FIKOL-282275 format. One record per residue (C-alpha): residue in three letters; chain; x, y, z; residue number from 0. Coordinates in nm, 3 decimals. Example, Ala and Ser with C-alpha at 12.3 -4.5 7.8 and 13.67 -1.06 7.14 Angstrom:
# residues 2
<node><residuo>Ala</residuo><cadena>A</cadena><c1>1.230</c1><c2>-0.450</c2><c3>0.780</c3><num>0</num></node>
<node><residuo>Ser</residuo><cadena>A</cadena><c1>1.367</c1><c2>-0.106</c2><c3>0.714</c3><num>1</num></node>
# end
This chain:
# residues 105
<node><residuo>Unk</residuo><cadena>A</cadena><c1>7.254</c1><c2>6.996</c2><c3>5.076</c3><num>0</num></node>
<node><residuo>Unk</residuo><cadena>A</cadena><c1>7.492</c1><c2>7.194</c2><c3>4.905</c3><num>1</num></node>
<node><residuo>Unk</residuo><cadena>A</cadena><c1>7.770</c1><c2>6.847</c2><c3>4.959</c3><num>2</num></node>
<node><residuo>Unk</residuo><cadena>A</cadena><c1>7.475</c1><c2>6.648</c2><c3>4.746</c3><num>3</num></node>
<node><residuo>Unk</residuo><cadena>A</cadena><c1>7.419</c1><c2>6.930</c2><c3>4.443</c3><num>4</num></node>
<node><residuo>Unk</residuo><cadena>A</cadena><c1>7.793</c1><c2>6.925</c2><c3>4.431</c3><num>5</num></node>
<node><residuo>Unk</residuo><cadena>A</cadena><c1>7.783</c1><c2>6.557</c2><c3>4.351</c3><num>6</num></node>
<node><residuo>Unk</residuo><cadena>A</cadena><c1>7.470</c1><c2>6.493</c2><c3>4.160</c3><num>7</num></node>
<node><residuo>Unk</residuo><cadena>A</cadena><c1>7.405</c1><c2>6.851</c2><c3>3.975</c3><num>8</num></node>
<node><residuo>Unk</residuo><cadena>A</cadena><c1>7.053</c1><c2>6.781</c2><c3>4.080</c3><num>9</num></node>
<node><residuo>Unk</residuo><cadena>A</cadena><c1>6.818</c1><c2>6.865</c2><c3>4.362</c3><num>10</num></node>
<node><residuo>Unk</residuo><cadena>A</cadena><c1>6.481</c1><c2>6.738</c2><c3>4.383</c3><num>11</num></node>
<node><residuo>Unk</residuo><cadena>A</cadena><c1>6.207</c1><c2>6.865</c2><c3>4.644</c3><num>12</num></node>
<node><residuo>Unk</residuo><cadena>A</cadena><c1>6.181</c1><c2>6.555</c2><c3>4.748</c3><num>13</num></node>
<node><residuo>Unk</residuo><cadena>A</cadena><c1>6.543</c1><c2>6.512</c2><c3>4.780</c3><num>14</num></node>
<node><residuo>Unk</residuo><cadena>A</cadena><c1>6.531</c1><c2>6.856</c2><c3>5.010</c3><num>15</num></node>
<node><residuo>Unk</residuo><cadena>A</cadena><c1>6.307</c1><c2>6.670</c2><c3>5.239</c3><num>16</num></node>
<node><residuo>Unk</residuo><cadena>A</cadena><c1>6.490</c1><c2>6.338</c2><c3>5.293</c3><num>17</num></node>
<node><residuo>Unk</residuo><cadena>A</cadena><c1>6.828</c1><c2>6.572</c2><c3>5.310</c3><num>18</num></node>
<node><residuo>Unk</residuo><cadena>A</cadena><c1>6.604</c1><c2>6.781</c2><c3>5.583</c3><num>19</num></node>
<node><residuo>Unk</residuo><cadena>A</cadena><c1>6.520</c1><c2>6.466</c2><c3>5.755</c3><num>20</num></node>
<node><residuo>Unk</residuo><cadena>A</cadena><c1>6.891</c1><c2>6.325</c2><c3>5.785</c3><num>21</num></node>
<node><residuo>Unk</residuo><cadena>A</cadena><c1>6.958</c1><c2>6.639</c2><c3>6.039</c3><num>22</num></node>
<node><residuo>Unk</residuo><cadena>A</cadena><c1>6.646</c1><c2>6.602</c2><c3>6.241</c3><num>23</num></node>
<node><residuo>Unk</residuo><cadena>A</cadena><c1>6.451</c1><c2>6.814</c2><c3>6.073</c3><num>24</num></node>
<node><residuo>Unk</residuo><cadena>A</cadena><c1>6.120</c1><c2>6.724</c2><c3>5.963</c3><num>25</num></node>
<node><residuo>Unk</residuo><cadena>A</cadena><c1>6.101</c1><c2>6.741</c2><c3>5.589</c3><num>26</num></node>
<node><residuo>Unk</residuo><cadena>A</cadena><c1>5.773</c1><c2>6.611</c2><c3>5.447</c3><num>27</num></node>
<node><residuo>Unk</residuo><cadena>A</cadena><c1>5.629</c1><c2>6.955</c2><c3>5.389</c3><num>28</num></node>
<node><residuo>Unk</residuo><cadena>A</cadena><c1>5.637</c1><c2>7.025</c2><c3>5.049</c3><num>29</num></node>
<node><residuo>Unk</residuo><cadena>A</cadena><c1>5.610</c1><c2>7.357</c2><c3>5.097</c3><num>30</num></node>
<node><residuo>Unk</residuo><cadena>A</cadena><c1>5.938</c1><c2>7.365</c2><c3>5.331</c3><num>31</num></node>
<node><residuo>Unk</residuo><cadena>A</cadena><c1>6.071</c1><c2>7.185</c2><c3>5.074</c3><num>32</num></node>
<node><residuo>Unk</residuo><cadena>A</cadena><c1>5.994</c1><c2>7.469</c2><c3>4.805</c3><num>33</num></node>
<node><residuo>Unk</residuo><cadena>A</cadena><c1>6.091</c1><c2>7.694</c2><c3>5.051</c3><num>34</num></node>
<node><residuo>Unk</residuo><cadena>A</cadena><c1>6.478</c1><c2>7.544</c2><c3>5.150</c3><num>35</num></node>
<node><residuo>Unk</residuo><cadena>A</cadena><c1>6.545</c1><c2>7.536</c2><c3>4.817</c3><num>36</num></node>
<node><residuo>Unk</residuo><cadena>A</cadena><c1>6.421</c1><c2>7.874</c2><c3>4.756</c3><num>37</num></node>
<node><residuo>Unk</residuo><cadena>A</cadena><c1>6.653</c1><c2>8.000</c2><c3>5.024</c3><num>38</num></node>
<node><residuo>Unk</residuo><cadena>A</cadena><c1>6.925</c1><c2>7.835</c2><c3>4.863</c3><num>39</num></node>
<node><residuo>Unk</residuo><cadena>A</cadena><c1>6.900</c1><c2>7.969</c2><c3>4.519</c3><num>40</num></node>
<node><residuo>Unk</residuo><cadena>A</cadena><c1>6.781</c1><c2>8.319</c2><c3>4.682</c3><num>41</num></node>
<node><residuo>Unk</residuo><cadena>A</cadena><c1>7.144</c1><c2>8.319</c2><c3>4.852</c3><num>42</num></node>
<node><residuo>Unk</residuo><cadena>A</cadena><c1>7.314</c1><c2>8.235</c2><c3>4.558</c3><num>43</num></node>
<node><residuo>Unk</residuo><cadena>A</cadena><c1>7.406</c1><c2>7.929</c2><c3>4.723</c3><num>44</num></node>
<node><residuo>Unk</residuo><cadena>A</cadena><c1>7.220</c1><c2>7.743</c2><c3>4.400</c3><num>45</num></node>
<node><residuo>Unk</residuo><cadena>A</cadena><c1>7.267</c1><c2>7.822</c2><c3>4.077</c3><num>46</num></node>
<node><residuo>Unk</residuo><cadena>A</cadena><c1>6.991</c1><c2>7.652</c2><c3>3.825</c3><num>47</num></node>
<node><residuo>Unk</residuo><cadena>A</cadena><c1>7.125</c1><c2>7.532</c2><c3>3.495</c3><num>48</num></node>
<node><residuo>Unk</residuo><cadena>A</cadena><c1>6.828</c1><c2>7.355</c2><c3>3.383</c3><num>49</num></node>
<node><residuo>Unk</residuo><cadena>A</cadena><c1>6.467</c1><c2>7.248</c2><c3>3.480</c3><num>50</num></node>
<node><residuo>Unk</residuo><cadena>A</cadena><c1>6.362</c1><c2>6.892</c2><c3>3.594</c3><num>51</num></node>
<node><residuo>Unk</residuo><cadena>A</cadena><c1>6.312</c1><c2>6.633</c2><c3>3.330</c3><num>52</num></node>
<node><residuo>Unk</residuo><cadena>A</cadena><c1>6.125</c1><c2>6.274</c2><c3>3.296</c3><num>53</num></node>
<node><residuo>Unk</residuo><cadena>A</cadena><c1>6.332</c1><c2>6.009</c2><c3>3.176</c3><num>54</num></node>
<node><residuo>Unk</residuo><cadena>A</cadena><c1>6.084</c1><c2>5.862</c2><c3>2.913</c3><num>55</num></node>
<node><residuo>Unk</residuo><cadena>A</cadena><c1>6.297</c1><c2>5.531</c2><c3>2.910</c3><num>56</num></node>
<node><residuo>Unk</residuo><cadena>A</cadena><c1>6.295</c1><c2>5.458</c2><c3>3.288</c3><num>57</num></node>
<node><residuo>Unk</residuo><cadena>A</cadena><c1>6.057</c1><c2>5.692</c2><c3>3.449</c3><num>58</num></node>
<node><residuo>Unk</residuo><cadena>A</cadena><c1>6.279</c1><c2>5.824</c2><c3>3.652</c3><num>59</num></node>
<node><residuo>Unk</residuo><cadena>A</cadena><c1>6.158</c1><c2>6.243</c2><c3>3.751</c3><num>60</num></node>
<node><residuo>Unk</residuo><cadena>A</cadena><c1>6.459</c1><c2>6.421</c2><c3>3.757</c3><num>61</num></node>
<node><residuo>Unk</residuo><cadena>A</cadena><c1>6.507</c1><c2>6.721</c2><c3>3.987</c3><num>62</num></node>
<node><residuo>Unk</residuo><cadena>A</cadena><c1>6.615</c1><c2>7.046</c2><c3>3.869</c3><num>63</num></node>
<node><residuo>Unk</residuo><cadena>A</cadena><c1>7.015</c1><c2>7.060</c2><c3>3.768</c3><num>64</num></node>
<node><residuo>Unk</residuo><cadena>A</cadena><c1>7.203</c1><c2>7.263</c2><c3>3.981</c3><num>65</num></node>
<node><residuo>Unk</residuo><cadena>A</cadena><c1>7.557</c1><c2>7.424</c2><c3>4.024</c3><num>66</num></node>
<node><residuo>Unk</residuo><cadena>A</cadena><c1>7.701</c1><c2>7.529</c2><c3>4.346</c3><num>67</num></node>
<node><residuo>Unk</residuo><cadena>A</cadena><c1>7.768</c1><c2>7.911</c2><c3>4.363</c3><num>68</num></node>
<node><residuo>Unk</residuo><cadena>A</cadena><c1>7.934</c1><c2>8.127</c2><c3>4.567</c3><num>69</num></node>
<node><residuo>Unk</residuo><cadena>A</cadena><c1>8.143</c1><c2>7.851</c2><c3>4.664</c3><num>70</num></node>
<node><residuo>Unk</residuo><cadena>A</cadena><c1>8.408</c1><c2>8.051</c2><c3>4.880</c3><num>71</num></node>
<node><residuo>Unk</residuo><cadena>A</cadena><c1>8.134</c1><c2>8.185</c2><c3>5.100</c3><num>72</num></node>
<node><residuo>Unk</residuo><cadena>A</cadena><c1>7.988</c1><c2>7.859</c2><c3>5.166</c3><num>73</num></node>
<node><residuo>Unk</residuo><cadena>A</cadena><c1>8.357</c1><c2>7.734</c2><c3>5.261</c3><num>74</num></node>
<node><residuo>Unk</residuo><cadena>A</cadena><c1>8.336</c1><c2>8.033</c2><c3>5.513</c3><num>75</num></node>
<node><residuo>Unk</residuo><cadena>A</cadena><c1>8.004</c1><c2>7.922</c2><c3>5.621</c3><num>76</num></node>
<node><residuo>Unk</residuo><cadena>A</cadena><c1>8.132</c1><c2>7.594</c2><c3>5.663</c3><num>77</num></node>
<node><residuo>Unk</residuo><cadena>A</cadena><c1>8.465</c1><c2>7.693</c2><c3>5.859</c3><num>78</num></node>
<node><residuo>Unk</residuo><cadena>A</cadena><c1>8.267</c1><c2>7.927</c2><c3>6.050</c3><num>79</num></node>
<node><residuo>Unk</residuo><cadena>A</cadena><c1>7.999</c1><c2>7.639</c2><c3>6.158</c3><num>80</num></node>
<node><residuo>Unk</residuo><cadena>A</cadena><c1>8.306</c1><c2>7.433</c2><c3>6.261</c3><num>81</num></node>
<node><residuo>Unk</residuo><cadena>A</cadena><c1>8.501</c1><c2>7.712</c2><c3>6.464</c3><num>82</num></node>
<node><residuo>Unk</residuo><cadena>A</cadena><c1>8.153</c1><c2>7.813</c2><c3>6.690</c3><num>83</num></node>
<node><residuo>Unk</residuo><cadena>A</cadena><c1>8.105</c1><c2>7.433</c2><c3>6.724</c3><num>84</num></node>
<node><residuo>Unk</residuo><cadena>A</cadena><c1>8.447</c1><c2>7.413</c2><c3>6.867</c3><num>85</num></node>
<node><residuo>Unk</residuo><cadena>A</cadena><c1>8.403</c1><c2>7.686</c2><c3>7.084</c3><num>86</num></node>
<node><residuo>Unk</residuo><cadena>A</cadena><c1>8.075</c1><c2>7.588</c2><c3>7.201</c3><num>87</num></node>
<node><residuo>Unk</residuo><cadena>A</cadena><c1>8.272</c1><c2>7.249</c2><c3>7.318</c3><num>88</num></node>
<node><residuo>Unk</residuo><cadena>A</cadena><c1>8.526</c1><c2>7.440</c2><c3>7.485</c3><num>89</num></node>
<node><residuo>Unk</residuo><cadena>A</cadena><c1>8.282</c1><c2>7.647</c2><c3>7.689</c3><num>90</num></node>
<node><residuo>Unk</residuo><cadena>A</cadena><c1>8.056</c1><c2>7.344</c2><c3>7.799</c3><num>91</num></node>
<node><residuo>Unk</residuo><cadena>A</cadena><c1>8.432</c1><c2>7.179</c2><c3>7.884</c3><num>92</num></node>
<node><residuo>Unk</residuo><cadena>A</cadena><c1>8.529</c1><c2>7.458</c2><c3>8.083</c3><num>93</num></node>
<node><residuo>Unk</residuo><cadena>A</cadena><c1>8.196</c1><c2>7.487</c2><c3>8.272</c3><num>94</num></node>
<node><residuo>Unk</residuo><cadena>A</cadena><c1>8.212</c1><c2>7.092</c2><c3>8.390</c3><num>95</num></node>
<node><residuo>Unk</residuo><cadena>A</cadena><c1>8.559</c1><c2>7.195</c2><c3>8.510</c3><num>96</num></node>
<node><residuo>Unk</residuo><cadena>A</cadena><c1>8.398</c1><c2>7.409</c2><c3>8.688</c3><num>97</num></node>
<node><residuo>Unk</residuo><cadena>A</cadena><c1>8.196</c1><c2>7.243</c2><c3>8.890</c3><num>98</num></node>
<node><residuo>Unk</residuo><cadena>A</cadena><c1>8.384</c1><c2>7.002</c2><c3>8.915</c3><num>99</num></node>
<node><residuo>Unk</residuo><cadena>A</cadena><c1>8.629</c1><c2>7.231</c2><c3>9.123</c3><num>100</num></node>
<node><residuo>Unk</residuo><cadena>A</cadena><c1>8.313</c1><c2>7.368</c2><c3>9.308</c3><num>101</num></node>
<node><residuo>Unk</residuo><cadena>A</cadena><c1>8.225</c1><c2>7.043</c2><c3>9.404</c3><num>102</num></node>
<node><residuo>Unk</residuo><cadena>A</cadena><c1>8.575</c1><c2>6.940</c2><c3>9.526</c3><num>103</num></node>
<node><residuo>Unk</residuo><cadena>A</cadena><c1>8.583</c1><c2>7.319</c2><c3>9.720</c3><num>104</num></node>
# end
């Protein structure tokens, strides 16, 4: 979500739902969309700049306009997630090797 905001500077509730769906999380609930976006704002990861508006020329509704806040913290979070995923993969490989050697014995 933060990468989307970083490149588009807007985040409509409906887009929160689409982005959740892309990660395998059911995102059709308007309340869930609202709660996720509110969490990102409350934690300082999104800083609201402007309210949404409807483009009268095209009829397109733009979401609220945001910038990413606490970018350093966000990068630390991403790196920690990557580290944990790597650690989990390492432990899984060790488990597989242990199973292989225990069968051979």
